[in-house]
C-alpha positions as CSV (number, residue, x, y, z in Angstrom):
1,M,0.0,0.0,0.0
2,S,1.4,3.4,-1.0
3,P,1.8,6.2,1.5
4,S,-1.0,8.2,-0.2
5,Q,-3.4,5.2,0.1
6,T,-2.5,4.7,3.7
7,S,-3.1,8.4,4.4
8,R,-6.5,8.2,2.7
9,L,-7.4,5.1,4.7
10,L,-6.5,6.7,8.0
11,K,-8.6,9.8,7.1
12,R,-11.6,7.6,6.4
13,L,-11.1,5.6,9.6
14,A,-10.3,8.5,11.9
15,L,-13.8,9.0,13.2
16,P,-14.5,5.3,13.9
17,I,-11.1,4.9,15.6
18,A,-11.7,8.0,17.7
19,F,-15.2,6.7,18.7
20,A,-13.7,3.2,19.6
21,M,-11.0,4.9,21.7
22,F,-13.7,7.1,23.4
23,V,-15.8,4.1,24.3
24,A,-12.8,2.1,25.5
25,G,-11.6,5.0,27.6
26,S,-15.1,5.3,29.0
27,L,-15.1,1.6,30.0
28,L,-11.7,2.0,31.5
29,F,-12.6,5.1,33.6
30,D,-16.2,4.2,34.1
31,L,-17.8,7.2,32.3
32,S,-21.5,6.5,32.0
33,A,-22.0,8.8,28.9
34,G,-19.4,6.9,26.9
35,I,-20.6,3.5,28.0
36,R,-24.2,4.5,27.1
37,A,-23.0,5.7,23.7
38,G,-21.2,2.4,23.1
39,R,-24.3,0.4,24.1
40,N,-26.5,2.5,21.8
41,F,-24.1,2.0,19.0
42,L,-24.2,-1.8,19.4
43,S,-28.0,-1.8,19.7
44,F,-28.3,0.2,16.5
45,G,-25.8,-2.0,14.8
46,R,-27.7,-5.1,15.7
47,E,-30.9,-3.5,14.4
48,M,-29.2,-2.6,11.1
49,I,-27.9,-6.1,10.7
50,A,-31.4,-7.4,11.2
51,I,-33.2,-5.0,8.8
52,V,-30.8,-4.0,6.1
53,P,-30.1,-7.4,4.4
54,A,-33.9,-8.0,4.0
55,T,-34.3,-4.5,2.7
56,F,-31.7,-4.9,0.0
57,I,-33.3,-8.2,-1.0
58,L,-36.7,-6.5,-1.3
59,I,-35.2,-3.6,-3.2
60,G,-33.6,-6.0,-5.6
61,L,-36.9,-7.7,-6.2
62,F,-38.5,-4.3,-6.7
63,E,-35.8,-3.4,-9.3
64,A,-36.3,-6.7,-11.1
65,W,-40.1,-7.1,-11.0
66,I,-41.6,-3.6,-11.2
67,P,-41.2,-2.1,-14.7
68,Q,-39.8,1.4,-15.1
69,E,-42.8,2.4,-17.1
70,K,-45.2,1.6,-14.2
71,I,-43.1,3.9,-11.9
72,E,-43.0,6.6,-14.5
73,R,-46.7,6.4,-15.1
74,H,-47.7,6.6,-11.4
75,L,-44.8,8.6,-9.9
76,G,-43.1,10.3,-12.8
77,Q,-43.3,13.7,-14.5
78,E,-46.8,13.2,-15.9
79,A,-48.4,11.6,-12.9
80,G,-49.6,14.8,-11.3
81,F,-50.9,15.2,-7.7
82,A,-51.9,11.6,-7.5
83,S,-48.2,10.6,-7.4
84,H,-48.0,12.1,-3.8
85,F,-50.9,9.8,-2.8
86,W,-49.1,6.7,-4.1
87,S,-45.9,7.7,-2.5
88,M,-47.7,8.2,0.8
89,I,-49.3,4.8,0.6
90,L,-45.9,3.2,-0.1
91,A,-44.2,5.1,2.7
92,G,-46.9,4.4,5.2
93,S,-46.4,0.7,4.7
94,T,-42.6,0.9,4.9
95,V,-41.2,-0.9,7.9
96,G,-37.8,0.0,9.3
97,G,-38.1,3.8,9.2
98,L,-35.8,6.0,7.2
99,M,-33.1,3.3,7.3
100,V,-35.2,1.5,4.8
101,A,-36.8,4.5,3.2
102,F,-33.5,6.0,1.8
103,P,-32.6,2.9,-0.4
104,V,-36.2,2.7,-1.6
105,A,-36.2,6.4,-2.5
106,Y,-33.0,5.9,-4.4
107,S,-34.6,3.0,-6.3
108,L,-37.8,5.0,-7.0
109,R,-35.7,7.9,-8.4
110,R,-33.7,5.6,-10.6
111,K,-36.9,4.2,-12.1
112,G,-38.2,7.6,-13.0
113,A,-40.0,9.1,-10.0
114,R,-40.0,12.9,-9.8
115,H,-37.8,14.6,-7.3
116,A,-40.9,15.9,-5.5
117,V,-42.4,12.5,-5.2
118,V,-39.1,11.1,-3.7
119,F,-39.1,13.9,-1.1
120,S,-42.8,13.3,-0.4
121,Y,-42.0,9.6,0.1
122,L,-39.1,10.4,2.5
123,G,-41.1,12.9,4.5
124,T,-44.0,10.6,4.8
125,A,-41.8,7.6,5.7
126,G,-40.6,9.7,8.7
127,V,-44.1,10.9,9.7
128,V,-46.8,8.5,8.6
129,R,-45.9,4.9,9.4
130,V,-48.7,2.4,10.2
131,P,-47.1,1.0,13.4
132,M,-46.2,4.5,14.7
133,T,-49.7,5.7,13.9
134,L,-51.3,2.9,15.8
135,F,-49.1,3.5,18.8
136,E,-49.8,7.2,18.7
137,M,-53.6,6.7,18.5
138,S,-53.6,4.4,21.5
139,F,-51.7,6.9,23.7
140,L,-52.6,10.3,22.4
141,G,-56.0,9.6,20.8
142,V,-57.5,9.6,17.3
143,P,-58.2,13.4,17.2
144,F,-54.5,14.2,17.9
145,T,-53.4,11.9,15.1
146,L,-55.9,13.3,12.6
147,V,-54.9,16.9,13.4
148,R,-51.2,15.9,13.1
149,Y,-51.9,14.3,9.7
150,A,-54.0,17.3,8.6
151,V,-51.1,19.6,9.4
152,A,-48.1,17.5,8.4
153,L,-49.3,16.0,5.1
154,P,-50.0,19.3,3.2
155,L,-46.8,20.8,4.5
156,L,-44.9,17.7,3.4
157,I,-46.4,17.9,-0.1
158,A,-45.7,21.6,-0.4
159,M,-42.1,21.3,0.7
160,A,-41.6,18.3,-1.6
161,E,-42.9,20.3,-4.6
162,I,-40.7,23.3,-3.8
163,L,-37.6,21.2,-3.3
164,G,-38.4,19.2,-6.5
165,Q,-38.8,22.3,-8.5
166,V,-35.5,23.7,-7.2
167,L,-33.7,20.5,-8.1
168,D,-35.4,20.3,-11.5
169,R,-34.5,23.9,-12.3
170,R,-30.9,23.3,-11.3
171,G,-30.7,20.2,-13.4
172,F,-29.8,17.8,-10.6
173,E,-29.6,14.2,-11.5
174,M,-28.7,11.2,-9.4
175,R,-25.4,9.5,-10.1
176,T,-24.9,5.8,-9.7
177,P,-22.4,5.1,-7.0
178,S,-19.0,3.7,-8.0
179,R,-16.0,2.6,-6.1
180,D,-13.8,5.6,-6.7
181,T,-16.4,8.4,-6.3
182,T,-18.8,9.4,-3.6
183,A,-22.5,8.6,-4.1
184,G,-25.0,11.3,-4.2
185,T,-26.7,13.8,-6.4
186,R,-24.5,16.3,-8.2
187,P,-25.6,19.1,-10.5
188,H,-25.1,18.4,-14.1
189,P,-23.6,21.3,-16.2
190,R,-26.3,23.7,-17.1
191,R,-27.8,23.4,-20.5
192,P,-27.9,26.5,-22.6
193,E,-31.5,27.8,-22.7
């Protein structure tokens, strides 16, 4: 391994190494905050190991079985306002929270869903999940849940539309992750108008 590769590897691993040293030091000196952080990290890690593999299998099946034309028809540029309804139905049934919602959103966008619909899906996945709704209704009551939905859903749709229009105007497109670059959305060069 060349010195530049070693340097890059150390930079990438600096935060995990620092966290491990912090937790180890907390165990050594009996610092409750650090021990709690380590336990929370392990708990979250176990949860991810339980959920993420099944998520990727389901996303793979989604990629293989659902034709792109169907996504474009129901969630694409020509779908209109009904696309938000479909994204909310999909998000409400998503189990695993945002940990599952982000890979699904990536897959939806790759298959032709509008930016606004992807944002609507992500927002709804964080706010309107069936298990969370049932829990909320049992403790806070049905009227509270209905008021929360009546306020949250229109705001989610409005923000999704605004963000979608901004990204569309700026020409943002999603790149496919590769080994040597960072994944994410990057602006394409502006087309002359």
